[in-house]
N, C-alpha and C positions, 0 to 999 in steps of 0.2 A: 248288470247287465239284467234284463227284464228276458224269464223260462216262468212256461204255460204248463201246468199239469192237471191232465185230463181221468177222473174218476168214475168207474158204478157207480152209484149209488143205490141201496136196498128200501127204500121205502116199501111203510106197511101201506095197507089199503086206504087204511083213512091219509095218509100223507101221500099218498099217489092224488088222492081225493082235492084235496090241502093245496098239494104243487099244480094243479090245472086250473086249481082259482086263481091258483097268484097269475098263472100266465096269462090268462083269461080276463083279469081285469086288469094288466098291466096293457092286452093289446087294444083294450076299452079306450086308456088310459092317452094311447099313442093316437087311436081314431080320432079320439074326439079333442083331440090338440090337432092335429092337421086339420080338420073339418072347421077348425073357429079360426085355421091362417087363410084355410082358404075362402072362407065368406066376407073376414074382414076387407082381404083386397078386391075381390070382386061385390064389395060396399062401391058408393061411389066416391068416399074418401081415400080408395087406393091404401087402407091402411096393415103396415106394418108389423107381422106380431111376434115378436123375437122369445129367445130363449126368457131369457129374465123374468118375463111378461107372463109365462107362461107357470112359470115354477113358483112366482107371487100365488097364486089361485092355487098352491097346494092344499096351505093350510087351511081354503075355505071347502074346498073340494071334498078333504080326510071329513071335515066336521061335518057335512052336508050326507057323507057317504062313508056310515061308521061302518057299517057288514061288510063293506067288500075297500072302497079305497083307506079304510080307512085303520083296514086289518094289517095291512102292507108297509115296509119300511121305508121313511120319505127320502130319503139315499136312493133306494131303488127308485122310486118316482121318476127323483129328477138326473138320476142316468138312463131312463127311458126316454124325458124329453130332450135330452140333451143327445143322443138316438136322433129322435127326431130331426133335432136342428143339423147336425150331422149333414139329414138325406137333404136337408135342403140344402145346405153351403154345400156342398157336391154336386147339387142340377143347376145354383147356380155360375160354378166352374166350368161345369159345362156349356153349358150357353153362350160363355165368354169365348172359350175358346173355339167355338164352332162344333162340336163333336154332339150327336144328338143328346136328349134333354135329358129324356126319362124322367118324370117328374114323380114327385113321391106316393105311394098309392097307401091306401086305405087295407091296412093286413086282415085276410080270416085270419078263420083260429090256430088251422092249419099251418099257418105259412109265420108264425107267429108264436117261436119255440126258445128263446133265451130271454131271460131277466139277470141284468149284473146289478151288483149289489157293490157299490166301490171301495168298501173299505171294511177291513173283517176287524169285527167288536160293535158295527155300525147297520142292527138289523138282522149279522148274522156271525158266527163262530165255528171258525177252524177250530178240529179236533176239540171237540165242545163236552169234552167228558174226559178226560185226560188220567182220570182213576181206572176207568173202563177201557181193557186191553182190546178192544172194538171202536177202530174211529169212525166216528161220528160226527156229522157238521150241524148246526142248530140256523134254523131259519125262521127269522121270524112271522107269527102265524103260520108256521109248520110243526115246529119241532125237531128236536131231534134224533137227526137221519142219519142211519147207515151206512159208510161207503165201504168200499171192496177196495181200497190205496194195495195197489200194487207194484211202488217204490217211496221210496221216500222221498220226501219237501224239504231242497233246501231252499234255505233266506227267508226273507218276510215277505209273511203271504202282502199282498196291495189290494187285488180283489178275488171276488168271489161271483159264480156263473149261478145261475141252474140251466142245463141244456137238455129242451125232451128228444128222442130220436126213436121213430117209429112208439112202441111197446118201453124204451130205459129213459130213466133217468140217470143224466150226470151231470156233475159239478167240476168246475174248468174254474183253476186257478192258476193267478199269475203271482209269481212272487220274484223280487230285488235278489239278485245275488252277487257277490264276489266277481269278479272276473279268476277262473280258474288258472290254476298254473297251469302252463302249455303241458302239449304231450313231448315225450323227446324228437328230439331231430331225426329224422331218415334222409334226409340231401336228396331226397327225390322230390322232382319236381313231373307236373302232369298235363297236358291240355286231351279234352274233350268233345269228343263228334256227335251229337247226339240226333239221332233218325228215326224211323221210322221199319223200317228190316231190323236193324239193333235196336236197342235201350239207347245204347252209349258203344261208340269205340274210343279208346285213346291213347298215346303217340304211342304206345309201347308194342303195338298191336293185339292187342285186349279187345276184346269184346263182350258184351253182358247182352245177353239176349231179351225181347223187346216180351212180355209175358201173353199182352191183348186181353188182358182182363176180362174188358167187354167186349169181345171177341167171343171170346168165347159161354158167356151168356146171350148175347144178343139174339135164338132163337126164341131164348125162353122170354127173355124179357118183352121181344116182341107180340110173344102166343098171350102174353098175361096185358097187355095193352089193347089188340081183340077184343079181346072177353070184358077186360071194361071200357071198351066202347058199346060193347051189347047191351053193358046192365043201367038197366031204369037210375036215376038219378033217386040219390038221396034211400037208397033201397040197401040190406044188410049186407046182400052179396056185394054190392058195389064198395063198401068199406072194407071189409074184406080183402077186395080184388087193390085195393088201392094201399094201403097194409104190404099187401104182398108184392107189389109192386116196390115200392120204397124201403122191404129190405131183401128185394135184390140189388138195392143200385147201393143198400150202404156195403151190400156184402163188396162190390165189386170197388166202392170207395175203401175201405179195408185195406183188400188186397193190395190194389193202388201204393195206400202208405206203407205198406206191408215194407213192398219193396224196396219204393224210395227207399226209406227210414236203410234195409241192410246195404241197399250199393252209396247213399252215400256212405256210412260209417264205412264198407272198404274204402273205397277212396281216401278219405280223412286218415285212418292210420295207416293208409300207404306214401302217400307227400303229400311235401311239406305246401305244398305248391300247386295249385291249378286251376287251367285257366279254360273260359268257357266259352260259348259263344250268350252271346245280350240277344235273345231274342225275341223277338216282338211276335207273342204270341196270338195277345188280342188279335193282330192285323191279320194274321197266316189262319185261323180261323173264318175271319168276316165273309159274309154271303156277296158274292157277285153283285153289281146293280145289272138293272132290267134295261134293254136295251131296246128302248118303242120303235116299231115300226114306221119308219117316215111314211112308205105309201099307204096302211092300213091307219091309220089314226085308233087308234084305243090298241091295239093290236103291240106281242111286243116278240125282237127276234131271241133264237137262241144263244143264249149267254154264260153253259155250261158248269149253270146251279147244280145239277146232278151230279157230274161230278166231283164237284167242288162239295156238296156235302159230302160224298165218302169219304175223301182226304180231312175233313173238317174234323168225322167223325174218330177218324186213326188216331190224329195229332192232339183230339179231347183225351182218347183212352189212352194213351202212352204217357200221359202226365209229366211233361218238360217242368212246366210250373210250381208242381208241388215239390217236384224235384229238385229243384233252382233251391225253393224256398227252405230245406229241409239242409239241402247241403250246405247252405248258408250258414244256415243255426249250428247246426255242427260244427264247422270251420273254424266258428269263435268264440267256441268252446274249449276246444285243442288248441287253442294257438297255432292255426293255417291262414295260410292266406289264397282267399279266393277273387279273383279278377275275371270279367265280366270284358269279352274283347267283340270287333264290330266283324260278323258274319259273311260277308260279303267277301265272295273271291277264294274264300280258303280251301273250297274241294276242286279249284279250279287251277290253282299255283302250284309246279311241279319245287317241292320244298328242295330240289337235290340245284340247278340252275336258275327258281326263280321266273321260271315264264311262266305266263299269266294267260291262261286261249281257253276257248268252251270247248274245243275241240280237245283239250286234253283229257276230259273225260267225255268217251263215248260212249258206257253206258251206266247204267245205276249206281254199280259198284268198280266196274274197272277206271282204273287210272293211267292213261299211257302220256305221256308227254310231249307233244308232237318238238321241241327242237332238243332235248335227251335223249331220248327215248327210252326214262325210268317209268317204271314200272308198277304198280301198288296196286291193294285196295282204296276205295276213294275216299273212306272214313277212316282211315288211319291218314292219309291225308293231308282230310280235314282236320284231323289231331294232333297233327305237327307243324301244321302253321298256326291253329289257332294257339299254341303254346306257343312259339317263337313270339308271334303278336302279344299274350300276355306278358313273356317276358321286357318285352323292345316296353310295354306299357310301365310295369315294374320297376323297372329302373331310369327309363324317363320320370317316373314321381314317387323316389326313396322316404318312406315313412320316418 
């Protein structure tokens, strides 16, 4: 089992400069490798460049530029080239499947914020000063950097990454761990129905409020974006406002993560089995296609994009995808079982008689069965149906 740990680093001024130079040089390597691939394909020979060919050039690149590319770990540079190779692999996969291709783009320094070192001991070392009570991590070309380790690291360290977020620097570890002992059984099972009015409702009738973190700071973020639009490009004022925007978004992201962790932990502690809707979030937030006006070429009919944009913001703000990833990870660590089920008609099916009808849900919150008259909160009904579908799926495919 692989688990990740993220710790805040406390670099000195000189180490901050060196870390920034590390990101700059890896960004330059990434962009140079991308340019080589583009130029080779545009040539009349239509040559394809692969990771192995570019990795073989690293030795010459490091010898030619010892003050920049030669300073850093060879393995970390290979990881950067693999990152580009993965971007191209994803591009070709999307082309074959008919999705929007999204050709890999050049990265600016403000959009290249992570360097991975694939192995502890190869250009990096976790807990590099074991004789000192202060935990440090050593990076080739940077030195021993203090780390604010707020929890113990269990297992064997596999990879170490450097990540910049605004003015802060983080170290991200991945560790291979043995499967932990499962938590004691509770004998409880739950289905959860996720929504926008409430973050979720479970099959026992409990509701978790939606904190609306993004909505609470939307006005402040909008004002900062307006100030950003009035700034001259490359001005100091613009740089300050960009940092302010990033800080506001970072705060919302951390609040959303905190809420997701606490909610998922509460569910895992209470239930042995949890069923949830298999939501296709990317499809839910997709913008509607434009509708050309057949009577006036070059113009378009209303397609509800403005209303859909508001719904998309609400879906993104609630953070279902982040929550589900955390729920699955915590359930795996605790020895719990989590199953995703088809969400279709879960809020239109009566849990008492099984009657399915669109009219069973007259309002967003109210459920009233047209057949047997059963009434309840629509989200609770949805959670009950999700639980039943999950139990059926579990019993049909026993582990």
